[in-house]
C-alpha positions as CSV (number, residue, x, y, z in Angstrom):
1,X,118.3,127.7,84.1
2,X,122.3,128.3,84.6
3,X,125.0,126.4,82.9
4,X,128.8,126.1,83.3
5,X,131.7,123.6,81.6
6,X,135.1,124.0,82.5
7,X,138.4,122.2,81.8
8,X,141.3,123.2,83.9
9,X,145.0,121.7,84.2
10,X,147.6,121.9,87.0
11,X,151.2,120.7,86.8
12,X,153.7,120.7,89.7
13,X,157.2,120.7,89.5
14,X,159.4,120.2,92.7
15,X,163.0,120.2,93.1
16,X,165.1,119.6,96.3
17,X,168.7,120.0,97.4
18,X,170.5,119.1,100.3
19,X,174.1,119.3,101.5
20,X,176.0,118.2,104.5
21,X,179.2,119.1,105.8
22,X,181.0,118.2,108.0
23,X,184.4,119.1,109.8
24,X,184.9,122.8,110.5
25,X,187.2,124.9,112.4
26,X,186.0,124.9,115.9
27,X,186.7,128.2,116.5
28,X,184.0,129.0,113.7
29,X,180.8,131.2,115.0
30,X,177.2,129.8,113.0
31,X,177.6,132.9,110.8
32,X,181.7,131.9,109.3
33,X,180.2,128.8,109.0
34,X,177.7,129.5,106.6
35,X,180.2,132.0,104.4
36,X,182.8,129.8,104.7
37,X,181.4,126.2,103.4
38,X,184.5,125.8,101.2
39,X,186.7,125.3,104.6
40,X,184.6,122.2,105.7
41,X,184.4,118.3,104.1
42,X,181.5,117.6,102.1
43,X,179.9,114.5,103.6
44,X,176.8,114.1,101.3
45,X,175.1,116.3,98.2
46,X,171.6,114.9,97.4
47,X,169.7,116.0,95.2
48,X,166.2,115.2,94.8
49,X,163.6,115.8,91.5
50,X,160.1,114.7,91.9
51,X,158.2,113.5,89.3
52,X,155.9,116.0,87.8
53,X,152.6,116.5,89.6
54,X,149.6,116.5,87.1
55,X,146.2,117.2,87.0
56,X,143.7,117.7,83.9
57,X,140.1,117.8,85.1
58,X,136.8,118.3,83.4
59,X,133.7,119.9,84.8
60,X,130.0,121.0,85.0
61,X,127.2,122.3,86.7
62,X,123.8,123.0,86.0
63,X,121.0,124.8,88.4
64,X,117.5,125.5,87.7
65,X,115.4,127.4,89.4
66,X,111.4,127.6,89.3
67,X,109.6,130.5,91.2
68,X,111.6,129.9,93.7
69,X,110.2,127.3,95.4
70,X,111.6,124.3,93.6
71,X,115.3,124.3,93.2
72,X,117.8,121.9,91.3
73,X,121.7,121.8,91.2
74,X,124.0,118.5,89.7
75,X,127.6,118.9,89.5
76,X,129.8,116.7,87.3
77,X,133.8,116.4,87.2
78,X,136.3,113.8,85.9
79,X,139.8,114.3,87.3
80,X,143.0,112.6,85.8
81,X,146.1,112.3,88.0
82,X,149.5,111.5,87.0
83,X,150.1,109.7,90.4
84,X,148.3,107.0,89.1
85,X,148.9,103.8,86.9
86,X,147.1,103.7,83.6
87,X,143.5,102.3,84.2
88,X,142.9,104.0,87.7
89,X,144.3,107.6,86.8
90,X,140.9,109.1,86.1
91,X,138.0,109.4,88.8
92,X,134.3,110.6,88.2
93,X,132.2,112.0,90.7
94,X,129.0,113.5,90.6
95,X,127.3,115.3,92.7
96,X,123.2,116.7,93.4
97,X,121.0,118.8,95.4
98,X,117.2,119.6,95.2
99,X,115.4,122.4,97.3
100,X,111.7,122.4,97.9
101,X,110.7,126.3,99.8
102,X,107.6,124.8,101.5
103,X,106.7,128.5,102.7
104,X,105.9,129.0,98.8
105,X,102.8,126.6,98.7
106,X,99.2,127.5,98.9
107,X,98.9,125.4,101.7
108,X,101.2,127.3,104.1
109,X,99.2,130.7,103.5
110,X,97.8,130.9,106.9
111,X,101.7,130.8,108.9
112,X,102.6,133.8,106.3
113,X,101.6,136.1,110.0
114,X,105.0,134.7,111.3
115,X,106.7,131.8,109.0
116,X,108.7,134.0,106.9
117,X,110.8,131.3,104.8
118,X,110.9,127.3,105.3
119,X,113.4,125.5,102.6
120,X,113.9,121.7,103.2
121,X,116.9,121.0,101.2
122,X,118.8,117.1,100.0
123,X,121.9,116.3,98.7
124,X,124.4,114.1,97.5
125,X,127.5,114.5,96.4
126,X,130.9,112.6,95.6
127,X,134.6,114.1,96.1
128,X,138.3,112.8,94.9
129,X,141.5,112.8,96.9
130,X,144.9,112.1,95.8
131,X,146.8,114.1,98.2
132,X,149.8,111.6,98.5
133,X,153.7,111.9,97.4
134,X,154.0,111.9,93.2
135,X,155.6,108.4,92.2
136,X,154.1,106.4,94.8
137,X,153.2,103.7,92.2
138,X,157.2,103.4,90.6
139,X,160.2,102.2,92.0
140,X,162.2,105.1,92.7
141,X,166.0,105.3,92.8
142,X,168.4,108.3,94.4
143,X,171.7,109.2,93.9
144,X,173.3,109.6,97.3
145,X,176.8,110.4,98.4
146,X,178.0,109.6,101.9
147,X,181.3,108.2,103.3
148,X,179.9,106.1,106.0
149,X,178.4,103.3,103.1
150,X,181.2,101.1,102.5
151,X,183.6,104.6,101.6
152,X,181.5,105.2,98.2
153,X,181.5,108.4,96.9
154,X,178.8,108.3,94.8
155,X,176.0,105.2,95.0
156,X,171.8,104.7,93.7
157,X,169.3,103.5,96.5
158,X,165.7,103.0,96.5
159,X,163.8,105.1,98.2
160,X,162.1,104.4,101.7
161,X,158.6,103.5,100.1
162,X,157.6,100.6,98.5
163,X,155.9,101.1,95.2
164,X,152.0,100.3,95.0
165,X,151.0,100.3,91.3
166,X,147.0,99.4,92.1
167,X,146.9,103.2,94.0
168,X,143.6,104.9,93.0
169,X,141.6,107.7,93.8
170,X,140.1,107.8,97.1
171,X,136.5,109.1,97.4
172,X,134.2,110.6,99.8
173,X,130.3,110.0,99.5
174,X,128.0,113.4,101.2
175,X,124.7,112.6,102.0
176,X,122.7,115.8,103.8
177,X,119.2,116.7,104.9
178,X,119.2,120.1,105.9
179,X,116.2,122.6,107.0
180,X,116.2,126.6,106.8
181,X,113.7,128.8,108.4
182,X,113.0,132.5,109.1
183,X,110.4,133.8,111.3
184,X,108.7,137.1,113.2
185,X,110.0,139.0,110.1
186,X,113.7,137.8,110.4
187,X,114.0,138.4,113.9
188,X,115.2,134.8,114.2
189,X,117.1,132.3,111.4
190,X,118.3,129.4,111.1
191,X,119.4,125.6,110.2
192,X,119.2,122.3,111.5
193,X,121.4,119.9,109.3
194,X,121.8,116.1,109.0
195,X,124.7,114.3,107.2
196,X,126.0,110.8,106.5
197,X,129.9,110.8,105.1
198,X,131.8,107.6,104.4
199,X,135.0,108.4,102.8
200,X,136.6,104.7,100.7
201,X,139.6,103.3,99.2
202,X,141.2,105.2,101.5
203,X,145.1,106.9,101.0
204,X,147.2,105.4,103.8
205,X,150.7,105.5,104.8
206,X,151.4,102.3,106.0
207,X,154.4,101.3,107.7
208,X,156.0,97.8,106.1
209,X,158.6,97.0,108.4
210,X,161.3,94.1,107.6
211,X,160.2,94.5,103.7
212,X,163.4,96.6,103.4
213,X,161.2,99.5,103.3
214,X,159.9,101.3,105.7
215,X,156.2,102.8,104.4
216,X,154.1,101.9,101.2
217,X,151.0,103.8,100.4
218,X,147.6,101.9,99.9
219,X,144.0,102.1,99.8
220,X,142.6,100.6,102.4
221,X,139.3,100.7,104.2
222,X,136.2,102.7,104.9
223,X,135.8,105.6,107.6
224,X,132.1,107.0,108.6
225,X,131.4,110.3,109.8
226,X,127.7,110.4,110.9
227,X,126.0,113.9,112.8
228,X,123.9,117.3,113.4
229,X,124.3,120.7,113.4
230,X,122.2,123.5,114.0
231,X,122.7,127.2,113.8
232,X,120.4,130.0,115.4
233,X,120.7,133.9,115.3
234,X,118.0,135.7,117.1
235,X,117.5,139.6,117.0
236,X,116.5,140.0,120.7
237,X,116.3,144.2,120.5
238,X,116.4,146.1,117.7
239,X,116.0,149.7,118.0
240,X,117.1,153.3,116.9
241,X,120.1,153.7,120.0
242,X,120.6,149.9,121.1
243,X,120.3,147.0,119.9
244,X,121.1,143.0,121.0
245,X,121.5,140.0,119.1
246,X,122.5,136.1,119.6
247,X,123.9,133.8,117.4
248,X,124.9,130.1,118.6
249,X,126.0,126.8,116.8
250,X,126.7,123.5,117.6
251,X,127.6,120.3,115.9
252,X,128.0,116.4,116.7
253,X,129.7,114.3,115.0
254,X,130.7,110.1,115.0
255,X,133.4,109.0,113.8
256,X,133.7,105.0,113.3
257,X,136.0,102.8,110.9
258,X,134.0,100.2,109.1
259,X,136.5,98.3,107.3
260,X,140.3,98.4,106.9
261,X,140.2,95.5,103.9
262,X,142.0,93.0,104.6
263,X,143.1,93.5,108.2
264,X,141.7,93.7,111.4
265,X,143.6,96.4,113.6
266,X,146.9,97.8,113.8
267,X,148.9,100.0,115.9
268,X,150.9,103.4,115.1
269,X,153.5,105.8,116.2
270,X,152.6,109.7,116.8
271,X,156.8,109.7,116.8
272,X,157.2,112.4,119.4
273,X,159.4,109.8,121.0
274,X,160.4,106.5,119.8
275,X,160.7,104.7,123.3
276,X,156.9,105.2,123.7
277,X,156.4,103.2,120.8
278,X,153.3,102.4,119.5
279,X,150.3,105.0,121.4
280,X,147.9,105.0,118.8
281,X,145.0,101.4,117.9
282,X,143.2,101.4,114.6
283,X,140.5,99.2,114.7
284,X,137.5,97.9,112.6
285,X,134.2,99.4,114.9
286,X,136.7,101.8,116.4
287,X,137.3,105.7,115.7
288,X,140.5,107.7,114.3
289,X,142.6,109.1,116.8
290,X,142.2,106.4,119.4
291,X,144.8,106.7,122.1
292,X,147.1,102.9,123.2
293,X,148.6,103.1,125.8
294,X,149.3,101.5,129.5
295,X,146.9,102.4,132.7
296,X,148.7,104.5,135.8
297,X,148.4,102.6,139.0
298,X,150.2,105.4,141.1
299,X,153.6,104.3,142.4
300,X,155.0,101.7,144.4
301,X,154.7,102.0,148.3
302,X,157.2,100.6,150.7
303,X,154.5,98.4,151.5
304,X,154.9,96.6,148.1
305,X,158.2,95.0,148.8
306,X,159.8,92.3,151.0
307,X,162.6,93.9,151.7
308,X,166.1,95.3,150.2
309,X,168.1,92.0,149.7
310,X,171.3,94.5,149.6
311,X,171.4,94.7,146.1
312,X,167.8,95.2,145.3
313,X,164.5,95.1,146.1
314,X,162.0,92.3,146.0
315,X,158.3,92.6,145.6
316,X,155.8,90.5,147.5
317,X,153.7,87.8,145.3
318,X,151.5,89.1,143.5
319,X,152.6,92.6,142.6
320,X,153.1,93.3,139.1
321,X,156.4,94.1,137.9
322,X,156.3,96.7,135.7
323,X,160.7,96.5,135.3
324,X,160.5,95.9,131.4
325,X,159.3,99.4,130.7
326,X,160.7,101.4,134.3
327,X,163.6,99.8,134.9
328,X,164.8,98.5,138.3
329,X,162.2,98.8,140.8
330,X,162.3,100.1,144.2
331,X,159.5,102.3,146.6
332,X,158.8,105.5,144.4
333,X,159.3,103.8,141.2
334,X,155.9,104.2,139.0
335,X,153.5,101.3,139.0
336,X,151.5,100.4,136.3
337,X,148.1,98.2,136.5
338,X,147.4,94.3,135.0
339,X,144.9,94.5,131.9
340,X,145.7,91.6,129.9
341,X,144.7,88.2,131.6
342,X,145.1,85.7,128.9
343,X,146.1,82.4,129.3
344,X,150.1,83.0,128.4
345,X,150.7,85.9,130.3
346,X,154.0,85.8,132.0
347,X,154.8,85.1,135.6
348,X,158.0,85.1,137.4
349,X,159.6,82.6,140.2
350,X,157.4,84.4,142.6
351,X,154.4,84.0,141.1
352,X,154.6,88.4,140.3
353,X,153.0,89.3,136.6
354,X,155.4,90.7,134.1
355,X,154.1,93.5,132.3
356,X,153.9,93.1,128.6
357,X,152.8,94.9,125.5
358,X,149.9,93.4,125.4
359,X,149.1,95.3,128.9
360,X,148.6,98.5,126.4
361,X,144.7,99.3,125.7
362,X,142.4,102.1,124.4
363,X,143.3,105.2,127.0
364,X,141.7,107.8,125.1
365,X,140.1,109.3,122.1
366,X,140.8,112.1,120.6
367,X,137.2,112.6,119.0
368,X,135.2,115.6,120.5
369,X,131.9,114.6,121.3
370,X,130.4,117.9,120.5
371,X,131.4,121.6,119.3
372,X,130.2,125.0,118.9
373,X,130.0,128.4,119.5
374,X,128.5,131.4,120.0
375,X,128.6,134.9,119.6
376,X,126.7,138.7,121.5
377,X,126.3,142.0,119.7
378,X,125.4,145.0,121.7
379,X,124.5,148.1,121.0
380,X,123.7,151.5,123.7
381,X,124.0,154.8,122.1
382,X,127.1,155.2,120.7
383,X,128.6,152.3,122.5
384,X,128.9,148.8,120.6
385,X,129.9,145.6,121.5
386,X,130.7,142.1,120.1
387,X,132.5,139.1,121.5
388,X,132.5,135.6,119.8
389,X,133.6,132.4,121.8
390,X,134.0,128.6,120.8
391,X,133.8,125.6,122.7
392,X,134.5,121.9,122.7
393,X,133.5,118.9,124.5
394,X,134.6,115.4,124.9
395,X,138.1,114.6,123.7
396,X,140.8,113.8,125.3
397,X,144.3,115.6,124.4
398,X,147.9,113.1,124.8
399,X,149.8,115.5,127.2
400,X,153.3,114.4,125.6
401,X,155.5,117.3,127.5
402,X,154.1,115.8,130.8
403,X,155.4,112.7,130.0
404,X,158.6,114.4,129.0
405,X,159.0,116.4,131.9
406,X,158.1,114.5,134.7
407,X,160.7,111.6,133.9
408,X,164.1,111.6,133.6
409,X,164.5,108.8,131.1
410,X,168.4,107.4,130.0
411,X,169.2,111.7,130.7
412,X,171.3,112.9,134.0
413,X,170.1,116.4,133.9
414,X,166.6,116.5,132.8
415,X,164.1,120.1,133.3
416,X,160.9,119.0,135.4
417,X,157.4,120.4,136.0
418,X,156.3,121.6,139.4
419,X,154.4,118.9,140.3
420,X,157.8,117.1,140.3
421,X,159.2,119.2,142.3
422,X,160.9,118.6,145.8
423,X,158.3,117.9,148.0
424,X,155.9,116.3,145.4
425,X,158.0,113.8,144.3
426,X,159.1,110.7,145.4
427,X,162.9,110.9,147.0
428,X,165.3,108.4,148.1
429,X,168.1,111.0,149.1
430,X,168.8,111.5,153.1
431,X,169.7,115.1,153.9
432,X,173.0,114.7,153.3
433,X,172.4,113.2,149.9
434,X,173.2,109.4,150.5
435,X,170.2,106.6,149.2
436,X,168.4,105.5,151.6
437,X,167.2,101.7,151.3
438,X,164.9,101.6,155.1
439,X,162.3,100.9,154.4
440,X,160.7,102.9,157.1
441,X,163.1,105.3,156.6
442,X,162.0,105.9,153.3
443,X,157.7,105.8,154.3
444,X,158.6,108.3,156.3
445,X,160.7,110.5,153.7
446,X,158.1,110.4,151.6
447,X,154.6,110.4,154.1
448,X,154.0,113.7,152.4
449,X,154.6,113.0,148.5
450,X,151.9,112.6,146.1
451,X,154.1,111.8,142.9
452,X,156.5,108.5,142.0
453,X,160.2,109.2,141.1
454,X,161.0,110.7,138.1
455,X,163.8,108.2,137.2
456,X,162.5,105.4,134.3
457,X,164.5,103.9,131.8
458,X,162.3,104.7,129.0
459,X,159.3,107.3,127.9
460,X,156.1,105.6,129.5
461,X,152.6,106.7,127.9
462,X,150.0,106.0,130.6
463,X,146.1,107.3,131.1
464,X,147.7,109.7,133.7
465,X,149.0,112.0,130.6
466,X,145.4,111.6,128.9
467,X,143.6,115.3,129.8
468,X,140.2,116.2,129.3
469,X,140.5,118.8,126.0
470,X,136.7,120.8,127.4
471,X,137.8,124.0,126.6
472,X,135.2,127.2,126.5
473,X,137.3,130.1,124.8
474,X,136.9,133.5,124.5
475,X,138.4,134.5,120.7
476,X,137.5,138.0,120.3
477,X,136.1,141.3,122.3
478,X,135.5,144.4,120.9
479,X,134.3,147.4,122.5
480,X,133.9,150.4,119.9
481,X,132.5,154.6,120.3
482,X,131.0,156.5,117.5
483,X,131.3,160.2,118.1
484,X,127.9,161.8,117.5
485,X,127.9,163.2,114.2
486,X,126.5,166.6,115.5
487,X,130.3,167.1,116.7
488,X,131.8,165.9,113.4
489,X,129.7,167.9,110.7
490,X,131.9,170.8,110.9
491,X,134.8,168.9,110.5
492,X,133.0,167.7,107.2
493,X,133.6,164.5,108.8
494,X,130.8,161.6,108.0
495,X,132.1,159.0,110.8
496,X,134.7,158.5,113.6
497,X,134.8,155.3,115.9
498,X,137.2,154.2,118.0
499,X,137.6,150.8,119.3
500,X,139.7,148.4,121.4
501,X,140.1,144.5,120.7
502,X,141.5,142.1,122.2
503,X,141.9,138.5,121.0
504,X,142.0,135.5,123.2
505,X,141.2,136.8,126.4
506,X,140.0,133.7,128.3
507,X,140.1,129.5,128.2
508,X,138.1,128.1,130.7
509,X,139.2,124.7,130.4
510,X,141.1,121.8,133.0
511,X,144.0,121.0,130.5
512,X,147.0,121.3,132.1
513,X,149.0,122.2,129.2
514,X,149.5,125.5,127.3
515,X,146.6,125.5,125.1
516,X,143.7,122.6,124.5
517,X,143.3,123.5,120.7
518,X,146.1,121.4,119.9
519,X,147.4,118.3,117.2
520,X,151.2,118.5,116.8
521,X,151.8,115.2,114.9
522,X,150.7,115.6,111.5
523,X,152.5,113.3,109.8
524,X,149.7,111.2,109.6
525,X,145.9,111.4,110.3
526,X,146.2,108.1,112.9
527,X,147.5,110.2,115.5
528,X,145.7,113.5,116.5
529,X,145.3,115.2,119.9
530,X,149.1,115.0,120.5
531,X,150.4,118.1,122.5
532,X,154.4,117.8,122.1
533,X,156.6,121.7,122.3
534,X,152.9,123.1,120.7
535,X,153.4,127.0,121.0
536,X,150.8,128.5,122.8
537,X,148.4,130.5,121.3
538,X,149.4,134.3,121.7
539,X,146.8,137.1,124.0
540,X,146.3,140.2,121.2
541,X,145.1,143.6,122.1
542,X,143.9,146.5,119.1
543,X,143.6,149.7,119.6
544,X,142.2,151.4,116.5
545,X,140.4,153.9,114.5
546,X,137.7,154.1,111.3
547,X,137.4,157.6,109.9
548,X,135.0,157.9,107.3
549,X,134.8,161.4,105.8
């Protein structure tokens, strides 16, 4: 039996100082501006001292081993945090695990010829989370300086976060059932694992518009993750001068939102562009990471219009009107599908359905169905080879770059992806640069194009920008050569090995962005899987020598 008792005390302090300067001399370079800050006009000087973050904890652990057959472990933590008010400051988190080495039992004697080890284990544990900014339970006032507020040089203001004195610890409960095995004199070993995790009293940054504040931290809701994991290691060949081994693992996870407190659902914005608005949906019974937007219907063709009346194009009866999001409609404009059929659906005088926010729907899910990896290691005489792969299947990626760089939005000059190049996108311009409003001429000019016109009045998130996130990546590949010892003895060298390693050598995927392993909007956990201006992973090569005397 082993016993452990401990205590820890952690205190964090932080201070932020921000000075804004305007009206530098117009001839200054950036270096001159940084050196000569006194020659500018100070607009604001903001000093912010965050409240102290104190964590005071007690913990203990006991491990018990009886004949390496019956194993028991228990831990307990008591954590006190200054981020919560009296009555909610302390969280208590017990955990326990038991294991039974089945292969050591007398009734398993007949398996000794092939079964080396078989262990069944069961665990139950809790863990706390207080990962929110300090001082979210009290009103916070900040001293600021700005001539833009009633021409006052100094004033007091509250923060953007509404206080919540009822905040308490977030708790995750984990249950695991596992089976470890080793067979054939260690040639094959691995494990199977089933788990069920519940996180309750989720600490969520929740938007509170219309209250005078932007957000409020709340304990709301419960999520569930359940799944299965397995791994296996196999020594296929194990000889002196040549060997081959393979390892592989797979994980399957299902995420579900069990409750959101007194709410059933709400939308969130990833914030990569404010024009898009809400682009994620959070709902009881759903999962965290569901993308929320419109369904693309290609583009408006000439056949969708009655014709041009001299000032605008007139839609035919029954054609969906997406002008609320696209802007003035004409042949070649982006087209969106109707998905809402409620009794309060909006139509115009020509019986054209008017697209609204109600037509947004779930168009993708960031959660993977399966993830895994495998490695191959081999040796032939003095040459050695090792490789590591990983893969993911079933998730979707929100390609925000694909939206921005296929749309002009409100910009006159905007970079475009090659899919919007001349000959691919719809055009309304004749060779002489004038705009055509002739139906037959437009149809002929765009007979071989496939994409819509890049002009929209704002960015629009559709399922066209949601892509399959499947990938298989070769993470590392190493090839080495070790010189024979007979050549090294005279130089009194014990070992000399040359090797070359490549990182991120290839990635097999249908994703059109730079890299499928991406999630750039991390301010909130509700908006994962957004690819917006993510820097791609680099490919690297390393050449090295291992030398032992």
